[in-house]
N, C-alpha and C positions, 0 to 999 in steps of 0.2 A: 906461279898462276895466281890470279889476283881472285880473290874471293867475289863469285857470285857469275866468274864464266865460267862455260863449261869446256870441256874438251877442245871442241869444236870452235871455240871463241864466240860463241853468240852469248851474248850478259841473261843467264836466268838467277832468278832469286833460288839461295838455297835450298828449298822445298820442292820445288819445281825438279831442280839438277837433280833431289834424291829420288825423286819420283821415273826419269830417265833410266838411272842406274838399277833400280828397282827392277823395272820393266826388263832390259837387258839381261839382268841377271834371270830371271826367271824364264826368259828366252832361250837362253841358255841350257836351263835348268831343266826346260820341256823339249827342247835338240836331244839330250841325251836319253831322255824318258822313254821320248816312240823309239828310235832303234834297237835299245836293251828290249822292250817289250815286244818287239816283234823278232828279232835274233833269237832272244830266250823263249821266249814262250809261245806265239803266234806260228811264228814257219814252223818249227819242228813238229806242234799240234797237228798244222795242216798237213805237211809231210805226211807223218803217221797214218794219217786218216784218208789220204790218199788225195788228197789237192793238193796247193803250193806250186805249179807247174806253170803257171799262167805269167811270163815274165811281163815286167811292162818298163816305160818308157826311165822310170825311175825311180826313186826308195819310193816317194809317195804314192805310188801307182799300184807297185808291185805289193807293199802293205798294204794299202787297202783290200786289193785285192786275197789278198791270205785271210788279214780279216774277216772278210763277208766269207769264205771259205769256211774260215776256223768256227765261227760265231753261228752259223748254221749247223754245220756239225755237233757242235756242243747244246746247241736245242736240240737235236734229235735225240743225241744219247742220251740227254740231262746231266750232262756235265759241269755240275755246280761253278767249282775252281775255274775253266774257261772262258764259261758265260762270266762270271765276274771280270777275269783279264781284260776280255774284249769290251767291256763295260767301259773298262778304265782306259783302255786303248782310245775308246771314242770319245769320251770326258777331257782324256789330254790334248786330241784333236780337237775338239770345240775351244778349249779353252785357249789352246796357241792362236788359234782363225780368231776370237777375241780380242786377244790383245795386239795382234797384225790389226786390227780394224781398228780399234782405237788408237793404237801405232800413230795411225794414216792421219784418222781424222783429228789427232790432236797437233799434227805435222803440216796441216795445213790452213791450220789458222795465225794470222800471226803473230809476235808475242809484244 
């Protein structure tokens, strides 16, 4: 492959290609963190405290409902560890949304 050509064939300077690769790696890591937090911490906590029985249409809906229930329960019980886990879950969601928005914005400009 010629230097400066990305995997999909567009000509890019090497710096732009590295930004693409970093964005993809970051997105992949975020996609691993969210299900782990949900399945290992948030979902069991919700089930243990009487919540978590609201099925959703997909992962995001189910995880968001469980996150809300776990967050409310943790605040009511004063469970600092779960409050931090719920905040981390929210921050990871926001970072993922920001990266998605920036990638869409970057893709809309001609190269």
